N, CA, C and O atoms as a Maestro MAE file, in Angstrom:
{
 s_m_m2io_version
 :::
 2.0.0
}

f_m_ct {
 s_m_title
 :::
 protein
 m_atom[320] {
  # First column is atom index #
  i_m_mmod_type
  r_m_x_coord
  r_m_y_coord
  r_m_z_coord
  i_m_residue_number
  s_m_chain_name
  s_m_pdb_residue_name
  s_m_pdb_atom_name
  i_m_atomic_number
  :::
  1 25 4.800 -7.520 -4.634 1 A "MET " " N  " 7
  2 3 3.795 -6.827 -4.298 1 A "MET " " CA " 6
  3 2 2.774 -6.732 -5.282 1 A "MET " " C  " 6
  4 15 2.991 -6.335 -6.427 1 A "MET " " O  " 8
  5 25 1.199 -7.240 -4.677 2 A "ALA " " N  " 7
  6 3 0.360 -7.420 -5.903 2 A "ALA " " CA " 6
  7 2 -0.321 -6.261 -6.518 2 A "ALA " " C  " 6
  8 15 -0.696 -5.267 -5.898 2 A "ALA " " O  " 8
  9 25 -0.501 -6.550 -8.295 3 A "GLN " " N  " 7
  10 3 -1.257 -5.676 -8.703 3 A "GLN " " CA " 6
  11 2 -2.155 -5.345 -8.643 3 A "GLN " " C  " 6
  12 15 -2.995 -6.242 -8.577 3 A "GLN " " O  " 8
  13 25 -2.805 -3.614 -8.611 4 A "ARG " " N  " 7
  14 3 -3.867 -3.794 -8.794 4 A "ARG " " CA " 6
  15 2 -4.719 -2.954 -9.757 4 A "ARG " " C  " 6
  16 15 -5.022 -1.762 -9.704 4 A "ARG " " O  " 8
  17 25 -5.068 -4.055 -10.789 5 A "LEU " " N  " 7
  18 3 -5.683 -3.780 -11.908 5 A "LEU " " CA " 6
  19 2 -7.327 -2.742 -12.405 5 A "LEU " " C  " 6
  20 15 -8.226 -3.160 -11.674 5 A "LEU " " O  " 8
  21 25 -7.643 -2.098 -12.955 6 A "HIS " " N  " 7
  22 3 -8.400 -1.565 -12.667 6 A "HIS " " CA " 6
  23 2 -9.437 -1.797 -14.082 6 A "HIS " " C  " 6
  24 15 -8.628 -1.546 -14.976 6 A "HIS " " O  " 8
  25 25 -10.490 -2.064 -14.645 7 A "LEU " " N  " 7
  26 3 -10.996 -2.215 -15.870 7 A "LEU " " CA " 6
  27 2 -12.004 -1.172 -15.440 7 A "LEU " " C  " 6
  28 15 -12.606 -0.969 -14.385 7 A "LEU " " O  " 8
  29 25 -11.967 -0.302 -17.184 8 A "VAL " " N  " 7
  30 3 -12.900 0.541 -17.167 8 A "VAL " " CA " 6
  31 2 -13.805 0.438 -18.336 8 A "VAL " " C  " 6
  32 15 -13.226 0.241 -19.404 8 A "VAL " " O  " 8
  33 25 -15.164 0.531 -18.374 9 A "PHE " " N  " 7
  34 3 -16.017 0.141 -18.923 9 A "PHE " " CA " 6
  35 2 -17.385 0.668 -19.341 9 A "PHE " " C  " 6
  36 15 -17.811 1.475 -18.515 9 A "PHE " " O  " 8
  37 25 -18.220 0.453 -20.394 10 A "GLY " " N  " 7
  38 3 -19.419 1.163 -20.136 10 A "GLY " " CA " 6
  39 2 -20.583 1.069 -20.849 10 A "GLY " " C  " 6
  40 15 -20.820 -0.016 -21.381 10 A "GLY " " O  " 8
  41 25 -21.239 1.826 -20.957 11 A "GLY " " N  " 7
  42 3 -22.656 1.484 -22.207 11 A "GLY " " CA " 6
  43 2 -24.215 1.900 -21.731 11 A "GLY " " C  " 6
  44 15 -24.492 2.127 -20.554 11 A "GLY " " O  " 8
  45 25 -25.053 1.956 -22.672 12 A "GLU " " N  " 7
  46 3 -26.000 2.691 -22.551 12 A "GLU " " CA " 6
  47 2 -26.753 2.173 -21.257 12 A "GLU " " C  " 6
  48 15 -26.631 0.948 -21.297 12 A "GLU " " O  " 8
  49 25 -27.336 2.458 -20.346 13 A "LEU " " N  " 7
  50 3 -28.163 1.855 -19.464 13 A "LEU " " CA " 6
  51 2 -29.797 2.017 -19.691 13 A "LEU " " C  " 6
  52 15 -30.363 3.035 -20.088 13 A "LEU " " O  " 8
  53 25 -30.473 0.618 -19.301 14 A "ILE " " N  " 7
  54 3 -31.844 1.115 -19.365 14 A "ILE " " CA " 6
  55 2 -32.267 2.143 -18.772 14 A "ILE " " C  " 6
  56 15 -32.622 3.027 -19.551 14 A "ILE " " O  " 8
  57 25 -32.418 2.484 -17.207 15 A "ASP " " N  " 7
  58 3 -32.869 3.462 -17.154 15 A "ASP " " CA " 6
  59 2 -32.096 4.338 -16.230 15 A "ASP " " C  " 6
  60 15 -31.801 3.846 -15.141 15 A "ASP " " O  " 8
  61 25 -31.699 5.628 -16.505 16 A "PRO " " N  " 7
  62 3 -30.475 6.250 -15.559 16 A "PRO " " CA " 6
  63 2 -29.874 6.032 -14.502 16 A "PRO " " C  " 6
  64 15 -28.732 5.706 -14.179 16 A "PRO " " O  " 8
  65 25 -31.243 6.365 -13.782 17 A "THR " " N  " 7
  66 3 -31.084 6.059 -12.359 17 A "THR " " CA " 6
  67 2 -31.103 4.124 -11.736 17 A "THR " " C  " 6
  68 15 -31.655 3.735 -10.707 17 A "THR " " O  " 8
  69 25 -30.476 3.412 -12.555 18 A "LYS " " N  " 7
  70 3 -30.146 2.114 -12.266 18 A "LYS " " CA " 6
  71 2 -28.599 1.630 -13.178 18 A "LYS " " C  " 6
  72 15 -27.945 2.347 -13.936 18 A "LYS " " O  " 8
  73 25 -28.335 0.215 -12.793 19 A "THR " " N  " 7
  74 3 -27.234 0.156 -13.336 19 A "THR " " CA " 6
  75 2 -27.029 -1.133 -14.469 19 A "THR " " C  " 6
  76 15 -26.053 -1.745 -14.904 19 A "THR " " O  " 8
  77 25 -28.410 -1.183 -14.674 20 A "ALA " " N  " 7
  78 3 -28.383 -2.400 -15.848 20 A "ALA " " CA " 6
  79 2 -28.539 -1.819 -17.359 20 A "ALA " " C  " 6
  80 15 -29.210 -0.863 -17.748 20 A "ALA " " O  " 8
  81 25 -27.670 -2.743 -18.109 21 A "PHE " " N  " 7
  82 3 -27.265 -2.106 -19.797 21 A "PHE " " CA " 6
  83 2 -28.024 -2.639 -19.859 21 A "PHE " " C  " 6
  84 15 -28.340 -3.654 -19.237 21 A "PHE " " O  " 8
  85 25 -28.799 -1.777 -21.071 22 A "LYS " " N  " 7
  86 3 -29.589 -1.770 -22.157 22 A "LYS " " CA " 6
  87 2 -29.051 -3.053 -23.201 22 A "LYS " " C  " 6
  88 15 -29.927 -3.836 -23.565 22 A "LYS " " O  " 8
  89 25 -27.762 -3.266 -23.647 23 A "ASP " " N  " 7
  90 3 -27.366 -4.283 -24.646 23 A "ASP " " CA " 6
  91 2 -26.241 -4.501 -24.188 23 A "ASP " " C  " 6
  92 15 -25.419 -3.585 -24.219 23 A "ASP " " O  " 8
  93 25 -25.921 -5.661 -23.683 24 A "VAL " " N  " 7
  94 3 -24.683 -6.228 -22.807 24 A "VAL " " CA " 6
  95 2 -23.918 -6.623 -24.040 24 A "VAL " " C  " 6
  96 15 -22.863 -6.959 -23.501 24 A "VAL " " O  " 8
  97 25 -23.700 -6.841 -25.519 25 A "ASP " " N  " 7
  98 3 -23.101 -7.083 -26.222 25 A "ASP " " CA " 6
  99 2 -22.563 -5.981 -27.149 25 A "ASP " " C  " 6
  100 15 -21.931 -6.178 -28.187 25 A "ASP " " O  " 8
  101 25 -23.024 -4.386 -26.443 26 A "ASP " " N  " 7
  102 3 -22.737 -3.379 -27.002 26 A "ASP " " CA " 6
  103 2 -21.673 -2.493 -25.660 26 A "ASP " " C  " 6
  104 15 -21.204 -1.356 -25.622 26 A "ASP " " O  " 8
  105 25 -21.628 -3.481 -24.840 27 A "ILE " " N  " 7
  106 3 -20.562 -2.902 -23.818 27 A "ILE " " CA " 6
  107 2 -19.142 -2.446 -24.227 27 A "ILE " " C  " 6
  108 15 -18.404 -3.258 -24.785 27 A "ILE " " O  " 8
  109 25 -18.750 -1.267 -23.991 28 A "HIS " " N  " 7
  110 3 -17.605 -0.744 -24.461 28 A "HIS " " CA " 6
  111 2 -16.584 -1.140 -23.425 28 A "HIS " " C  " 6
  112 15 -16.898 -0.649 -22.341 28 A "HIS " " O  " 8
  113 25 -15.566 -1.792 -23.370 29 A "VAL " " N  " 7
  114 3 -14.298 -2.281 -22.977 29 A "VAL " " CA " 6
  115 2 -13.419 -1.169 -23.095 29 A "VAL " " C  " 6
  116 15 -12.814 -1.275 -24.162 29 A "VAL " " O  " 8
  117 25 -13.095 -0.189 -22.495 30 A "VAL " " N  " 7
  118 3 -11.823 1.078 -22.343 30 A "VAL " " CA " 6
  119 2 -10.519 0.124 -22.081 30 A "VAL " " C  " 6
  120 15 -9.589 0.382 -22.846 30 A "VAL " " O  " 8
  121 25 -10.370 -0.521 -21.507 31 A "GLY " " N  " 7
  122 3 -9.105 -1.346 -21.209 31 A "GLY " " CA " 6
  123 2 -8.864 -1.434 -19.720 31 A "GLY " " C  " 6
  124 15 -9.561 -0.898 -18.859 31 A "GLY " " O  " 8
  125 25 -7.658 -2.268 -19.501 32 A "ILE " " N  " 7
  126 3 -7.523 -2.674 -17.830 32 A "ILE " " CA " 6
  127 2 -6.272 -1.463 -17.741 32 A "ILE " " C  " 6
  128 15 -5.580 -0.893 -18.585 32 A "ILE " " O  " 8
  129 25 -6.390 -1.404 -16.189 33 A "PHE " " N  " 7
  130 3 -5.165 0.126 -16.119 33 A "PHE " " CA " 6
  131 2 -4.430 -0.347 -14.834 33 A "PHE " " C  " 6
  132 15 -5.124 -0.950 -14.015 33 A "PHE " " O  " 8
  133 25 -3.237 -0.169 -14.578 34 A "PRO " " N  " 7
  134 3 -2.261 -0.486 -13.963 34 A "PRO " " CA " 6
  135 2 -2.589 -0.488 -12.301 34 A "PRO " " C  " 6
  136 15 -2.381 -1.216 -11.331 34 A "PRO " " O  " 8
  137 25 -3.333 0.995 -12.658 35 A "ASN " " N  " 7
  138 3 -3.689 1.560 -11.150 35 A "ASN " " CA " 6
  139 2 -4.840 2.558 -11.323 35 A "ASN " " C  " 6
  140 15 -5.209 3.072 -12.379 35 A "ASN " " O  " 8
  141 25 -5.380 2.751 -9.997 36 A "TYR " " N  " 7
  142 3 -6.609 3.709 -9.955 36 A "TYR " " CA " 6
  143 2 -6.428 5.432 -10.785 36 A "TYR " " C  " 6
  144 15 -7.479 5.999 -11.084 36 A "TYR " " O  " 8
  145 25 -5.285 6.034 -11.049 37 A "GLU " " N  " 7
  146 3 -5.210 7.215 -11.594 37 A "GLU " " CA " 6
  147 2 -5.274 6.963 -13.284 37 A "GLU " " C  " 6
  148 15 -6.104 7.493 -14.024 37 A "GLU " " O  " 8
  149 25 -4.282 6.100 -13.677 38 A "THR " " N  " 7
  150 3 -4.993 6.174 -15.189 38 A "THR " " CA " 6
  151 2 -6.150 5.775 -15.530 38 A "THR " " C  " 6
  152 15 -6.613 6.209 -16.585 38 A "THR " " O  " 8
  153 25 -6.984 4.763 -14.659 39 A "ALA " " N  " 7
  154 3 -8.057 4.124 -14.915 39 A "ALA " " CA " 6
  155 2 -9.451 5.210 -14.782 39 A "ALA " " C  " 6
  156 15 -10.495 5.070 -15.419 39 A "ALA " " O  " 8
  157 25 -9.189 6.188 -13.893 40 A "TYR " " N  " 7
  158 3 -9.820 7.342 -13.527 40 A "TYR " " CA " 6
  159 2 -9.343 8.532 -14.519 40 A "TYR " " C  " 6
  160 15 -9.956 9.573 -14.757 40 A "TYR " " O  " 8
  161 25 -8.496 8.248 -14.870 41 A "ASP " " N  " 7
  162 3 -8.163 9.160 -16.775 41 A "ASP " " CA " 6
  163 2 -9.161 8.756 -17.675 41 A "ASP " " C  " 6
  164 15 -10.167 9.291 -18.140 41 A "ASP " " O  " 8
  165 25 -8.603 7.654 -17.797 42 A "ALA " " N  " 7
  166 3 -9.199 6.961 -19.299 42 A "ALA " " CA " 6
  167 2 -10.847 7.015 -19.076 42 A "ALA " " C  " 6
  168 15 -11.645 7.478 -19.891 42 A "ALA " " O  " 8
  169 25 -11.199 6.388 -17.677 43 A "TRP " " N  " 7
  170 3 -13.209 6.874 -17.256 43 A "TRP " " CA " 6
  171 2 -13.540 8.459 -17.425 43 A "TRP " " C  " 6
  172 15 -14.673 8.696 -17.843 43 A "TRP " " O  " 8
  173 25 -12.734 9.529 -17.166 44 A "LYS " " N  " 7
  174 3 -13.024 10.759 -17.148 44 A "LYS " " CA " 6
  175 2 -13.191 11.209 -18.871 44 A "LYS " " C  " 6
  176 15 -13.929 12.138 -19.198 44 A "LYS " " O  " 8
  177 25 -12.403 10.415 -19.873 45 A "ALA " " N  " 7
  178 3 -12.121 11.044 -21.049 45 A "ALA " " CA " 6
  179 2 -13.413 9.821 -21.679 45 A "ALA " " C  " 6
  180 15 -13.731 10.006 -22.854 45 A "ALA " " O  " 8
  181 25 -13.721 9.305 -21.357 46 A "GLU " " N  " 7
  182 3 -14.693 8.278 -22.156 46 A "GLU " " CA " 6
  183 2 -16.037 8.996 -21.506 46 A "GLU " " C  " 6
  184 15 -16.983 9.137 -22.280 46 A "GLU " " O  " 8
  185 25 -16.169 9.387 -20.361 47 A "ALA " " N  " 7
  186 3 -17.510 9.581 -19.725 47 A "ALA " " CA " 6
  187 2 -17.786 11.387 -20.401 47 A "ALA " " C  " 6
  188 15 -18.860 11.806 -20.831 47 A "ALA " " O  " 8
  189 25 -16.538 12.140 -20.313 48 A "GLN " " N  " 7
  190 3 -16.980 13.174 -20.978 48 A "GLN " " CA " 6
  191 2 -17.180 13.499 -22.795 48 A "GLN " " C  " 6
  192 15 -17.357 14.597 -23.323 48 A "GLN " " O  " 8
  193 25 -17.106 12.486 -23.295 49 A "LYS " " N  " 7
  194 3 -17.355 12.269 -24.679 49 A "LYS " " CA " 6
  195 2 -18.703 11.842 -24.903 49 A "LYS " " C  " 6
  196 15 -19.149 12.007 -26.038 49 A "LYS " " O  " 8
  197 25 -19.677 11.149 -23.738 50 A "THR " " N  " 7
  198 3 -21.038 10.768 -23.960 50 A "THR " " CA " 6
  199 2 -21.704 11.620 -23.162 50 A "THR " " C  " 6
  200 15 -22.857 11.199 -23.077 50 A "THR " " O  " 8
  201 25 -21.523 12.934 -22.322 51 A "VAL " " N  " 7
  202 3 -21.963 13.720 -21.561 51 A "VAL " " CA " 6
  203 2 -22.869 14.111 -21.687 51 A "VAL " " C  " 6
  204 15 -23.503 14.370 -20.663 51 A "VAL " " O  " 8
  205 25 -23.516 14.410 -23.089 52 A "ASP " " N  " 7
  206 3 -24.830 14.926 -23.411 52 A "ASP " " CA " 6
  207 2 -26.064 13.612 -23.622 52 A "ASP " " C  " 6
  208 15 -27.217 13.819 -24.001 52 A "ASP " " O  " 8
  209 25 -25.537 12.385 -23.305 53 A "ASN " " N  " 7
  210 3 -26.149 11.333 -23.353 53 A "ASN " " CA " 6
  211 2 -26.542 10.853 -21.754 53 A "ASN " " C  " 6
  212 15 -25.775 10.064 -21.203 53 A "ASN " " O  " 8
  213 25 -27.679 11.314 -21.065 54 A "ALA " " N  " 7
  214 3 -27.792 10.504 -19.784 54 A "ALA " " CA " 6
  215 2 -27.784 8.929 -19.540 54 A "ALA " " C  " 6
  216 15 -27.509 8.440 -18.444 54 A "ALA " " O  " 8
  217 25 -28.180 8.033 -20.896 55 A "HIS " " N  " 7
  218 3 -28.287 7.507 -20.316 55 A "HIS " " CA " 6
  219 2 -26.693 6.191 -20.764 55 A "HIS " " C  " 6
  220 15 -26.561 4.973 -20.641 55 A "HIS " " O  " 8
  221 25 -26.027 7.016 -21.147 56 A "MET " " N  " 7
  222 3 -24.879 6.716 -21.490 56 A "MET " " CA " 6
  223 2 -23.533 6.495 -19.739 56 A "MET " " C  " 6
  224 15 -23.316 7.461 -19.008 56 A "MET " " O  " 8
  225 25 -22.995 5.327 -19.526 57 A "ARG " " N  " 7
  226 3 -22.672 5.394 -18.194 57 A "ARG " " CA " 6
  227 2 -20.799 4.467 -17.924 57 A "ARG " " C  " 6
  228 15 -20.659 3.246 -17.992 57 A "ARG " " O  " 8
  229 25 -19.790 5.336 -17.673 58 A "TYR " " N  " 7
  230 3 -18.954 4.508 -17.407 58 A "TYR " " CA " 6
  231 2 -18.494 4.144 -15.860 58 A "TYR " " C  " 6
  232 15 -18.563 4.840 -14.847 58 A "TYR " " O  " 8
  233 25 -18.043 2.920 -16.032 59 A "PHE " " N  " 7
  234 3 -17.643 2.277 -14.414 59 A "PHE " " CA " 6
  235 2 -16.016 2.250 -14.775 59 A "PHE " " C  " 6
  236 15 -15.405 2.091 -15.832 59 A "PHE " " O  " 8
  237 25 -15.558 2.508 -13.243 60 A "ILE " " N  " 7
  238 3 -14.135 1.394 -12.954 60 A "ILE " " CA " 6
  239 2 -14.154 0.362 -11.934 60 A "ILE " " C  " 6
  240 15 -14.255 0.738 -10.766 60 A "ILE " " O  " 8
  241 25 -14.066 -0.985 -12.209 61 A "ALA " " N  " 7
  242 3 -14.081 -1.774 -11.649 61 A "ALA " " CA " 6
  243 2 -12.816 -2.236 -11.261 61 A "ALA " " C  " 6
  244 15 -11.922 -2.705 -11.964 61 A "ALA " " O  " 8
  245 25 -12.868 -1.973 -9.605 62 A "HIS " " N  " 7
  246 3 -11.420 -2.758 -9.125 62 A "HIS " " CA " 6
  247 2 -11.160 -4.311 -9.257 62 A "HIS " " C  " 6
  248 15 -11.557 -5.047 -8.353 62 A "HIS " " O  " 8
  249 25 -10.553 -4.792 -10.276 63 A "LEU " " N  " 7
  250 3 -10.419 -6.307 -10.599 63 A "LEU " " CA " 6
  251 2 -9.161 -6.968 -9.218 63 A "LEU " " C  " 6
  252 15 -9.203 -8.175 -8.982 63 A "LEU " " O  " 8
  253 25 -8.286 -6.205 -8.540 64 A "HIS " " N  " 7
  254 3 -7.735 -6.530 -7.378 64 A "HIS " " CA " 6
  255 2 -8.742 -6.984 -6.427 64 A "HIS " " C  " 6
  256 15 -8.614 -8.141 -6.027 64 A "HIS " " O  " 8
  257 25 -9.526 -6.431 -6.076 65 A "ARG " " N  " 7
  258 3 -10.697 -6.728 -4.816 65 A "ARG " " CA " 6
  259 2 -11.573 -7.964 -5.310 65 A "ARG " " C  " 6
  260 15 -12.300 -8.428 -4.433 65 A "ARG " " O  " 8
  261 25 -11.645 -8.689 -6.779 66 A "LEU " " N  " 7
  262 3 -12.067 -9.640 -6.916 66 A "LEU " " CA " 6
  263 2 -11.498 -10.701 -6.751 66 A "LEU " " C  " 6
  264 15 -12.049 -11.772 -7.007 66 A "LEU " " O  " 8
  265 25 -10.374 -10.613 -6.326 67 A "ARG " " N  " 7
  266 3 -8.944 -12.207 -5.767 67 A "ARG " " CA " 6
  267 2 -8.377 -12.083 -4.934 67 A "ARG " " C  " 6
  268 15 -7.562 -11.168 -4.815 67 A "ARG " " O  " 8
  269 25 -8.626 -13.037 -3.984 68 A "ASP " " N  " 7
  270 3 -7.663 -12.453 -2.831 68 A "ASP " " CA " 6
  271 2 -6.879 -13.682 -2.843 68 A "ASP " " C  " 6
  272 15 -7.377 -14.788 -2.634 68 A "ASP " " O  " 8
  273 25 -5.192 -13.399 -3.181 69 A "GLU " " N  " 7
  274 3 -4.291 -14.254 -3.552 69 A "GLU " " CA " 6
  275 2 -4.147 -15.311 -2.311 69 A "GLU " " C  " 6
  276 15 -3.588 -16.386 -2.526 69 A "GLU " " O  " 8
  277 25 -4.523 -15.081 -1.350 70 A "ASP " " N  " 7
  278 3 -3.695 -15.274 0.157 70 A "ASP " " CA " 6
  279 2 -4.950 -16.437 0.459 70 A "ASP " " C  " 6
  280 15 -4.733 -17.274 1.335 70 A "ASP " " O  " 8
  281 25 -6.252 -16.464 -0.282 71 A "ALA " " N  " 7
  282 3 -7.662 -17.279 0.410 71 A "ALA " " CA " 6
  283 2 -7.068 -18.732 -0.802 71 A "ALA " " C  " 6
  284 15 -6.370 -18.529 -1.795 71 A "ALA " " O  " 8
  285 25 -7.559 -20.052 -0.368 72 A "ALA " " N  " 7
  286 3 -7.695 -20.871 -1.141 72 A "ALA " " CA " 6
  287 2 -8.426 -20.828 -2.511 72 A "ALA " " C  " 6
  288 15 -9.551 -20.332 -2.569 72 A "ALA " " O  " 8
  289 25 -7.842 -21.315 -3.573 73 A "ALA " " N  " 7
  290 3 -8.807 -21.440 -4.330 73 A "ALA " " CA " 6
  291 2 -9.852 -22.281 -4.720 73 A "ALA " " C  " 6
  292 15 -9.909 -23.448 -4.334 73 A "ALA " " O  " 8
  293 25 -10.714 -21.753 -5.486 74 A "SER " " N  " 7
  294 3 -12.084 -22.596 -5.535 74 A "SER " " CA " 6
  295 2 -11.683 -23.826 -6.503 74 A "SER " " C  " 6
  296 15 -10.676 -24.024 -7.183 74 A "SER " " O  " 8
  297 25 -12.966 -24.637 -6.281 75 A "SER " " N  " 7
  298 3 -12.640 -26.363 -7.022 75 A "SER " " CA " 6
  299 2 -12.990 -25.912 -8.518 75 A "SER " " C  " 6
  300 15 -12.647 -26.677 -9.419 75 A "SER " " O  " 8
  301 25 -13.691 -24.648 -8.863 76 A "THR " " N  " 7
  302 3 -13.796 -24.623 -10.125 76 A "THR " " CA " 6
  303 2 -12.323 -24.210 -11.177 76 A "THR " " C  " 6
  304 15 -12.149 -24.510 -12.358 76 A "THR " " O  " 8
  305 25 -11.421 -23.440 -10.258 77 A "GLU " " N  " 7
  306 3 -9.901 -22.903 -10.514 77 A "GLU " " CA " 6
  307 2 -9.134 -24.250 -10.427 77 A "GLU " " C  " 6
  308 15 -8.227 -24.373 -11.251 77 A "GLU " " O  " 8
  309 25 -9.379 -25.467 -9.414 78 A "GLU " " N  " 7
  310 3 -8.715 -26.318 -9.796 78 A "GLU " " CA " 6
  311 2 -8.539 -27.267 -10.577 78 A "GLU " " C  " 6
  312 15 -7.684 -28.153 -10.578 78 A "GLU " " O  " 8
  313 25 -9.858 -26.934 -11.628 79 A "LEU " " N  " 7
  314 3 -10.132 -27.726 -12.805 79 A "LEU " " CA " 6
  315 2 -9.172 -27.534 -13.811 79 A "LEU " " C  " 6
  316 15 -9.007 -28.622 -14.363 79 A "LEU " " O  " 8
  317 25 -8.395 -26.594 -14.358 80 A "GLY " " N  " 7
  318 3 -7.403 -25.927 -14.961 80 A "GLY " " CA " 6
  319 2 -6.570 -26.723 -14.917 80 A "GLY " " C  " 6
  320 15 -5.459 -26.479 -15.387 80 A "GLY " " O  " 8
  :::
 }
 m_bond[319] {
  # First column is bond index #
  i_m_from
  i_m_to
  i_m_order
  :::
  1 1 2 1
  2 2 3 1
  3 3 4 2
  4 3 5 1
  5 5 6 1
  6 6 7 1
  7 7 8 2
  8 7 9 1
  9 9 10 1
  10 10 11 1
  11 11 12 2
  12 11 13 1
  13 13 14 1
  14 14 15 1
  15 15 16 2
  16 15 17 1
  17 17 18 1
  18 18 19 1
  19 19 20 2
  20 19 21 1
  21 21 22 1
  22 22 23 1
  23 23 24 2
  24 23 25 1
  25 25 26 1
  26 26 27 1
  27 27 28 2
  28 27 29 1
  29 29 30 1
  30 30 31 1
  31 31 32 2
  32 31 33 1
  33 33 34 1
  34 34 35 1
  35 35 36 2
  36 35 37 1
  37 37 38 1
  38 38 39 1
  39 39 40 2
  40 39 41 1
  41 41 42 1
  42 42 43 1
  43 43 44 2
  44 43 45 1
  45 45 46 1
  46 46 47 1
  47 47 48 2
  48 47 49 1
  49 49 50 1
  50 50 51 1
  51 51 52 2
  52 51 53 1
  53 53 54 1
  54 54 55 1
  55 55 56 2
  56 55 57 1
  57 57 58 1
  58 58 59 1
  59 59 60 2
  60 59 61 1
  61 61 62 1
  62 62 63 1
  63 63 64 2
  64 63 65 1
  65 65 66 1
  66 66 67 1
  67 67 68 2
  68 67 69 1
  69 69 70 1
  70 70 71 1
  71 71 72 2
  72 71 73 1
  73 73 74 1
  74 74 75 1
  75 75 76 2
  76 75 77 1
  77 77 78 1
  78 78 79 1
  79 79 80 2
  80 79 81 1
  81 81 82 1
  82 82 83 1
  83 83 84 2
  84 83 85 1
  85 85 86 1
  86 86 87 1
  87 87 88 2
  88 87 89 1
  89 89 90 1
  90 90 91 1
  91 91 92 2
  92 91 93 1
  93 93 94 1
  94 94 95 1
  95 95 96 2
  96 95 97 1
  97 97 98 1
  98 98 99 1
  99 99 100 2
  100 99 101 1
  101 101 102 1
  102 102 103 1
  103 103 104 2
  104 103 105 1
  105 105 106 1
  106 106 107 1
  107 107 108 2
  108 107 109 1
  109 109 110 1
  110 110 111 1
  111 111 112 2
  112 111 113 1
  113 113 114 1
  114 114 115 1
  115 115 116 2
  116 115 117 1
  117 117 118 1
  118 118 119 1
  119 119 120 2
  120 119 121 1
  121 121 122 1
  122 122 123 1
  123 123 124 2
  124 123 125 1
  125 125 126 1
  126 126 127 1
  127 127 128 2
  128 127 129 1
  129 129 130 1
  130 130 131 1
  131 131 132 2
  132 131 133 1
  133 133 134 1
  134 134 135 1
  135 135 136 2
  136 135 137 1
  137 137 138 1
  138 138 139 1
  139 139 140 2
  140 139 141 1
  141 141 142 1
  142 142 143 1
  143 143 144 2
  144 143 145 1
  145 145 146 1
  146 146 147 1
  147 147 148 2
  148 147 149 1
  149 149 150 1
  150 150 151 1
  151 151 152 2
  152 151 153 1
  153 153 154 1
  154 154 155 1
  155 155 156 2
  156 155 157 1
  157 157 158 1
  158 158 159 1
  159 159 160 2
  160 159 161 1
  161 161 162 1
  162 162 163 1
  163 163 164 2
  164 163 165 1
  165 165 166 1
  166 166 167 1
  167 167 168 2
  168 167 169 1
  169 169 170 1
  170 170 171 1
  171 171 172 2
  172 171 173 1
  173 173 174 1
  174 174 175 1
  175 175 176 2
  176 175 177 1
  177 177 178 1
  178 178 179 1
  179 179 180 2
  180 179 181 1
  181 181 182 1
  182 182 183 1
  183 183 184 2
  184 183 185 1
  185 185 186 1
  186 186 187 1
  187 187 188 2
  188 187 189 1
  189 189 190 1
  190 190 191 1
  191 191 192 2
  192 191 193 1
  193 193 194 1
  194 194 195 1
  195 195 196 2
  196 195 197 1
  197 197 198 1
  198 198 199 1
  199 199 200 2
  200 199 201 1
  201 201 202 1
  202 202 203 1
  203 203 204 2
  204 203 205 1
  205 205 206 1
  206 206 207 1
  207 207 208 2
  208 207 209 1
  209 209 210 1
  210 210 211 1
  211 211 212 2
  212 211 213 1
  213 213 214 1
  214 214 215 1
  215 215 216 2
  216 215 217 1
  217 217 218 1
  218 218 219 1
  219 219 220 2
  220 219 221 1
  221 221 222 1
  222 222 223 1
  223 223 224 2
  224 223 225 1
  225 225 226 1
  226 226 227 1
  227 227 228 2
  228 227 229 1
  229 229 230 1
  230 230 231 1
  231 231 232 2
  232 231 233 1
  233 233 234 1
  234 234 235 1
  235 235 236 2
  236 235 237 1
  237 237 238 1
  238 238 239 1
  239 239 240 2
  240 239 241 1
  241 241 242 1
  242 242 243 1
  243 243 244 2
  244 243 245 1
  245 245 246 1
  246 246 247 1
  247 247 248 2
  248 247 249 1
  249 249 250 1
  250 250 251 1
  251 251 252 2
  252 251 253 1
  253 253 254 1
  254 254 255 1
  255 255 256 2
  256 255 257 1
  257 257 258 1
  258 258 259 1
  259 259 260 2
  260 259 261 1
  261 261 262 1
  262 262 263 1
  263 263 264 2
  264 263 265 1
  265 265 266 1
  266 266 267 1
  267 267 268 2
  268 267 269 1
  269 269 270 1
  270 270 271 1
  271 271 272 2
  272 271 273 1
  273 273 274 1
  274 274 275 1
  275 275 276 2
  276 275 277 1
  277 277 278 1
  278 278 279 1
  279 279 280 2
  280 279 281 1
  281 281 282 1
  282 282 283 1
  283 283 284 2
  284 283 285 1
  285 285 286 1
  286 286 287 1
  287 287 288 2
  288 287 289 1
  289 289 290 1
  290 290 291 1
  291 291 292 2
  292 291 293 1
  293 293 294 1
  294 294 295 1
  295 295 296 2
  296 295 297 1
  297 297 298 1
  298 298 299 1
  299 299 300 2
  300 299 301 1
  301 301 302 1
  302 302 303 1
  303 303 304 2
  304 303 305 1
  305 305 306 1
  306 306 307 1
  307 307 308 2
  308 307 309 1
  309 309 310 1
  310 310 311 1
  311 311 312 2
  312 311 313 1
  313 313 314 1
  314 314 315 1
  315 315 316 2
  316 315 317 1
  317 317 318 1
  318 318 319 1
  319 319 320 2
  :::
 }
}
């Protein structure tokens, strides 16, 4: 069975109605989690710490959706 990894990250946005970060060098990577439930708990904890800053946002990225193990490798993956 494939792992369903999730990345939790966040930072200050340029505009709170968009998703562009003010400074990508200052993105806070909370961590990679083995399932959605633990990722959600980490996301919620970080989001609650910054609730008073409207420009601060945290996200959950579904890393398992970035790769389809059944698809053929891209030409760049085969360089390694």
